[in-house]
C-alpha positions as CSV (number, residue, x, y, z in Angstrom):
1,M,107.1,91.2,128.4
2,N,106.7,91.7,124.7
3,S,104.5,88.7,124.4
4,I,101.8,90.5,126.4
5,E,101.7,93.3,123.9
6,F,100.2,91.0,121.2
7,N,96.7,91.7,122.5
8,S,96.2,95.3,121.3
9,N,92.5,95.3,122.1
10,Y,93.2,96.5,125.7
11,N,95.9,99.0,125.2
12,S,94.2,101.2,122.6
13,K,92.3,104.2,124.0
14,E,90.5,104.5,120.6
15,V,89.2,100.9,120.8
16,I,88.0,101.3,124.4
17,E,86.2,104.5,123.7
18,A,84.6,102.9,120.6
19,F,83.5,99.9,122.7
20,E,81.7,102.2,125.1
21,K,80.0,104.1,122.2
22,V,78.8,100.9,120.5
23,T,77.7,99.0,123.6
24,G,76.7,101.9,125.8
25,L,78.7,100.3,128.7
26,E,81.8,101.3,130.5
27,Y,84.8,99.2,129.6
28,F,86.3,97.1,132.4
29,I,89.9,95.9,132.5
30,P,89.9,92.1,133.0
31,E,92.0,90.9,135.9
32,A,95.6,89.7,135.5
33,F,94.8,86.0,134.8
34,Y,92.9,86.9,131.7
35,F,96.0,88.5,130.1
36,Y,97.9,85.3,130.8
37,Y,95.1,83.2,129.4
38,S,94.9,85.3,126.2
39,I,98.5,84.7,125.5
40,E,98.4,81.0,126.2
41,I,95.2,80.4,124.2
42,F,96.7,82.4,121.4
43,K,99.6,79.9,121.4
44,I,97.3,76.9,121.5
45,S,95.1,78.0,118.6
46,K,94.4,81.2,116.6
47,K,90.7,80.1,116.6
48,S,89.8,81.0,120.2
49,G,86.1,81.5,119.4
50,S,84.9,78.4,121.2
51,I,86.4,78.0,124.7
52,K,86.0,74.7,126.5
53,K,86.1,74.4,130.3
54,P,88.9,71.9,130.4
55,T,91.1,74.3,128.4
56,I,90.4,77.2,130.7
57,L,90.9,75.0,133.7
58,R,94.3,73.7,132.4
59,V,95.5,77.3,131.6
60,Y,94.3,78.5,135.0
61,E,96.2,75.7,136.8
62,N,99.3,76.6,134.8
63,Y,98.9,80.3,135.9
64,L,98.7,79.3,139.5
65,K,101.9,77.4,139.2
66,L,103.8,80.4,137.9
67,P,106.5,81.9,140.2
68,E,105.3,85.0,142.0
69,E,107.7,87.2,140.0
70,E,106.2,86.1,136.7
71,K,102.6,86.6,138.0
72,Q,103.7,90.1,139.0
73,V,104.4,90.9,135.4
74,F,100.7,90.4,134.5
75,I,99.5,92.3,137.6
76,E,101.7,95.3,136.8
77,Y,100.5,95.3,133.2
78,E,96.9,95.3,134.5
79,E,97.7,98.2,136.9
80,K,99.3,100.1,134.0
81,L,96.1,99.9,131.9
82,V,93.9,100.8,134.9
83,D,96.0,103.9,135.5
84,L,96.2,104.8,131.9
85,Y,92.5,104.6,131.0
86,Q,91.0,105.1,134.5
87,R,88.9,102.0,134.3
88,K,87.9,99.5,136.9
89,V,89.1,95.9,137.0
90,Y,86.7,93.2,136.1
91,K,86.9,90.5,138.8
92,I,86.1,87.0,137.8
93,G,83.1,86.0,139.8
94,E,82.1,82.8,141.7
95,D,80.8,81.2,138.5
96,F,84.3,81.2,137.1
97,F,83.4,79.9,133.6
98,E,80.4,82.1,133.1
99,S,82.4,85.2,134.1
100,F,85.2,84.2,131.8
101,N,82.8,83.8,128.9
102,F,81.7,87.4,129.4
103,I,85.3,88.5,129.2
104,R,85.8,86.5,126.1
105,V,82.8,88.2,124.4
106,T,84.2,91.6,125.4
107,D,87.5,90.5,123.7
108,E,85.7,89.4,120.6
109,I,83.8,92.7,120.3
110,C,87.0,94.7,120.8
111,K,88.6,92.7,118.0
112,V,85.7,93.5,115.7
113,I,85.8,97.2,116.7
114,S,89.6,97.4,116.2
115,K,89.2,95.9,112.7
116,N,86.3,98.3,111.8
117,L,88.0,101.4,113.1
118,K,90.8,100.8,110.6
119,K,88.1,100.8,107.9
120,D,86.7,104.2,109.1
121,V,83.3,102.7,110.0
122,C,80.5,104.8,111.5
123,L,79.7,103.5,115.0
124,K,76.0,104.2,114.6
125,C,74.9,102.9,111.2
126,W,77.9,100.5,111.0
127,L,78.7,101.5,107.4
128,R,81.9,103.2,106.2
129,N,81.8,106.9,106.9
130,Y,81.7,107.8,103.2
131,M,78.5,105.6,102.9
132,C,77.0,106.8,106.3
133,M,73.2,106.8,106.2
134,C,72.6,108.3,109.7
135,G,71.6,111.7,108.2
136,K,69.5,110.3,105.4
137,I,67.2,107.9,107.3
138,A,63.7,109.1,108.3
139,K,62.6,109.3,111.9
140,V,59.4,107.5,113.0
141,N,57.4,107.2,116.2
142,L,56.4,103.5,116.4
143,S,53.2,102.5,118.2
144,H,55.0,99.8,120.2
145,K,58.4,99.7,121.9
146,I,60.9,97.4,120.2
147,Y,63.6,95.6,122.2
148,L,66.3,94.3,119.8
149,I,68.3,91.5,121.4
150,F,71.5,91.3,119.3
151,H,73.8,88.4,119.4
152,Y,77.2,90.0,120.1
153,S,78.6,88.7,116.8
154,E,76.1,90.9,114.9
155,I,77.8,94.1,116.2
156,L,79.2,96.4,113.5
157,K,78.0,94.1,110.6
158,A,77.4,96.4,107.6
159,S,74.7,93.9,106.4
160,N,72.8,93.9,109.7
161,T,69.3,95.3,109.2
162,G,68.0,95.4,112.8
163,K,70.2,98.4,113.6
164,L,67.9,100.5,111.2
165,L,65.1,100.3,113.7
166,K,67.2,102.0,116.4
167,L,68.3,104.7,113.9
168,M,64.7,105.4,112.9
169,D,62.9,105.1,116.3
170,D,64.5,106.6,119.4
171,K,62.3,104.4,121.7
172,T,63.8,101.3,120.3
173,E,66.3,99.7,122.7
174,I,69.3,97.5,121.9
175,L,70.3,94.7,124.3
176,I,73.4,92.7,123.5
177,Y,73.3,89.0,124.3
178,G,76.6,87.7,125.6
179,I,77.5,90.8,127.6
180,E,76.9,90.4,131.3
181,E,75.4,93.8,132.1
182,Y,72.8,93.4,129.3
183,E,71.9,89.8,130.3
184,D,71.4,91.0,133.9
185,K,69.3,93.9,132.6
186,I,67.1,91.6,130.6
187,R,66.5,89.3,133.6
188,K,65.6,92.3,135.8
189,I,63.1,93.5,133.2
190,F,61.4,90.1,133.3
191,F,61.0,90.1,137.0
192,D,58.0,92.4,136.4
193,K,55.0,90.0,135.7
194,D,52.8,92.9,134.5
195,F,55.6,93.8,132.0
196,I,55.6,90.3,130.7
197,Q,51.9,90.3,130.2
198,N,52.2,93.3,128.0
199,S,55.0,91.9,126.0
200,V,55.4,89.6,123.0
201,C,58.4,88.0,121.3
202,L,58.8,87.5,117.6
203,F,59.8,83.9,117.2
204,P,58.3,81.0,115.2
205,S,57.8,78.0,117.5
206,K,55.3,75.3,118.2
207,D,53.5,77.5,120.7
208,S,53.6,80.7,118.6
209,I,50.4,82.2,117.3
210,Y,49.9,84.4,114.3
211,A,50.3,88.1,115.0
212,T,47.1,89.0,113.2
213,E,45.2,86.6,115.4
214,Y,46.8,87.9,118.6
215,Y,46.0,91.5,117.6
216,R,42.3,90.6,116.9
217,I,42.1,89.0,120.4
218,L,43.5,92.2,122.0
219,K,41.1,94.4,120.1
220,E,38.1,92.2,121.1
221,K,39.1,92.4,124.7
222,K,39.6,96.1,124.7
223,Y,36.4,96.7,122.8
224,G,34.4,94.5,125.2
225,D,35.9,96.5,128.1
226,L,34.9,99.8,126.4
227,V,31.3,98.6,126.0
228,K,31.0,97.4,129.6
229,A,32.5,100.6,130.9
230,K,30.1,102.7,128.8
231,I,27.1,100.7,130.0
232,D,28.2,101.0,133.6
233,G,28.4,104.8,133.1
234,I,24.9,104.9,131.7
235,E,23.5,103.0,134.6
236,E,25.3,105.2,137.1
237,S,23.7,108.3,135.5
238,G,20.3,106.9,136.3
239,K,19.3,105.9,132.8
240,E,18.0,102.4,132.0
241,F,19.9,100.0,129.8
242,N,19.2,96.3,129.3
243,K,22.5,94.4,129.6
244,D,21.1,90.9,130.3
245,S,24.0,88.5,130.6
246,L,26.4,91.0,129.1
247,D,29.4,89.0,130.4
248,K,28.4,86.2,128.2
249,V,27.8,88.3,125.1
250,E,30.1,87.3,122.2
251,I,32.2,90.0,120.6
252,E,30.2,90.0,117.4
253,S,27.1,90.8,119.4
254,I,29.0,93.6,121.2
255,K,30.1,95.1,117.9
256,D,26.4,95.1,116.8
257,I,25.5,97.6,119.4
258,N,28.3,100.0,118.4
259,I,26.2,102.5,116.3
260,G,26.1,105.7,118.2
261,F,27.2,104.0,121.3
262,I,31.0,103.8,121.3
263,E,33.0,106.7,119.9
264,K,35.3,104.4,117.8
265,S,34.2,101.5,115.7
266,F,35.8,98.1,116.2
267,E,37.8,98.5,112.9
268,D,39.3,101.9,114.0
269,L,40.3,100.7,117.4
270,K,44.1,100.6,117.9
271,I,46.3,98.8,120.4
272,R,49.4,100.6,121.4
273,D,52.4,100.4,123.7
274,L,53.2,96.7,123.5
275,N,56.7,95.6,124.4
276,V,58.0,93.7,121.3
277,F,61.1,91.6,121.7
278,V,63.1,90.7,118.6
279,I,65.9,88.1,118.5
280,D,68.6,89.1,116.0
281,G,71.2,86.5,115.1
282,T,71.6,83.3,113.0
283,W,69.1,80.6,113.5
284,P,71.3,78.5,115.9
285,Q,72.1,81.7,117.8
286,A,68.4,82.6,118.0
287,I,67.5,79.2,119.5
288,S,70.2,79.6,122.2
289,M,69.1,83.3,122.9
290,M,65.5,82.3,123.4
291,Q,66.5,80.7,126.7
292,I,66.6,84.2,128.2
293,I,62.9,84.8,127.2
294,P,60.3,83.8,129.8
295,K,58.3,80.8,128.8
296,E,55.1,82.6,129.7
297,M,55.7,85.4,127.3
298,V,53.5,85.3,124.1
299,K,55.4,84.2,121.1
300,L,54.2,85.5,117.7
301,K,54.8,84.4,114.2
302,I,54.1,86.0,110.8
303,V,53.4,85.1,107.2
304,A,56.4,86.4,105.4
305,K,55.9,88.4,102.2
306,A,56.1,86.5,98.9
307,K,59.2,88.5,97.9
308,N,61.7,90.0,100.3
309,V,63.8,93.1,99.5
310,Y,66.9,91.9,101.3
311,N,67.1,88.7,99.4
312,S,68.5,90.7,96.5
313,L,71.8,90.7,98.4
314,R,71.8,86.9,98.9
315,Y,73.2,84.4,96.6
316,R,70.9,81.7,97.9
317,Y,67.4,83.1,97.5
318,S,64.7,81.5,99.6
319,E,61.1,82.7,99.8
320,E,60.9,81.2,103.3
321,T,63.5,83.6,104.8
322,C,63.6,87.4,105.3
323,S,65.7,89.9,107.0
324,T,65.2,91.0,110.6
325,I,63.8,94.4,109.7
326,E,61.4,92.9,107.1
327,A,60.1,90.5,109.7
328,V,59.6,93.3,112.2
329,A,57.9,95.5,109.6
330,T,55.4,92.6,108.8
331,L,54.9,92.1,112.6
332,L,54.2,95.8,113.2
333,S,51.8,95.9,110.3
334,D,49.9,93.0,111.8
335,L,49.9,94.8,115.1
336,G,48.2,97.9,113.7
337,E,51.2,100.1,112.8
338,S,50.5,102.9,110.4
339,E,51.1,102.4,106.7
340,E,53.3,105.5,106.7
341,N,55.7,104.1,109.3
342,I,55.9,100.7,107.5
343,K,56.7,102.4,104.2
344,E,59.5,104.3,105.9
345,I,60.9,101.1,107.4
346,Y,61.0,99.6,103.9
347,N,62.5,102.7,102.4
348,S,65.4,102.5,104.9
349,L,66.0,98.9,104.0
350,I,66.0,99.7,100.3
351,M,68.6,102.4,101.1
352,L,70.8,99.9,102.9
353,V,70.4,97.4,100.1
354,D,71.6,100.0,97.6
355,I,74.6,100.8,99.8
356,N,75.6,97.2,100.3
357,L,75.3,96.5,96.6
358,E,77.7,99.3,96.0
359,R,80.0,98.1,98.8
360,K,80.1,94.5,97.4
361,K,81.1,95.8,94.0
362,T,79.4,92.9,92.1
363,P,80.0,92.3,88.4
364,K,78.1,94.5,86.0
365,E,75.6,91.9,84.9
366,E,74.8,90.8,88.4
367,A,74.4,94.5,89.6
368,E,71.9,95.1,86.7
369,M,70.0,92.0,87.6
370,R,69.8,93.0,91.3
371,S,68.8,96.6,90.4
372,S,66.0,95.1,88.3
373,Q,64.9,93.1,91.4
374,L,64.9,96.2,93.5
375,D,62.6,98.0,91.0
376,K,60.2,95.1,91.3
377,F,60.4,95.1,95.1
378,E,59.7,98.8,95.2
379,G,56.6,98.3,93.0
380,F,55.6,95.4,95.2
381,I,55.8,97.6,98.3
382,E,53.7,100.4,96.7
383,K,51.1,97.9,95.5
384,D,51.0,96.3,98.9
385,F,49.9,99.5,100.7
386,Q,47.4,100.8,98.1
């Protein structure tokens, strides 16, 4: 019986409550076989991150061979947890291995949560409570809705930057890849074809287009629609207007007739309320996560800034890489976001960098060097928006 107790992830009320706060989901008690599996896999290897089907199948077959009285030990333990925490039992579904993988992910998240609770970590900004930035970060109202699809391994990482968007903008939604409820939610969202047509995904691929080019196309279409609607209105009022072959008129010609005709100039026209999906994880993880994004959704790419703020924390500096929030800031800027909001996004990143530099407790000379880098980056940001 004592061997069951090794897995403390399921018998801690604090961990279960923290799981629900971090993920926004109710915690489910896995059915009895999972407890048996956890113990057996722990005996086989301490590195249970990658679970192969033959291993699961072998353990499952061993479980079925157990005498009924031994099986009952696990069942009683499951019932004890259900009664104690008033949670439902997660039943392994028809797709045995897929269901089991979701349970494994829940286990991995609980392990991370358990570890971070001992460090007194804030469950919102994922920093230690004495470094918490929740009350310091500025609120913004972004023009577009951001959907952050986190790989589950990013949860509670102090260095993660995508979380800042959720802290800043209440509309931003976090979806966790690897958790069954969230993957189901993502698939249900993509059932709506109109939703997909008004959505984009930030991901550099062969079929991606530059965000600036996509935004120009959207503006041209909207401006053309405004012109045609205005002309239709003039004709309905009984006034004459020559619109010979208007449907064939190029956008540059439409812009020429703007003076005194359309209330907003082409340059001032803004596109709002796009659904922007952002993949947050390592590059191999991102490639795997892209499988859940519909093929017909527009993929956008950006031209990264010459210097990236977050690279001051990295030992291997590369001008070709940038953090998630820097990529999103560049994307939003390309999609017409206000300069004020973009500056606030960078300010939040600089704050996070400062905190992480302090947390890492680097040697004095390295800290001075990185502090100097930050000064240059701050100057770069100010110059960029002048």
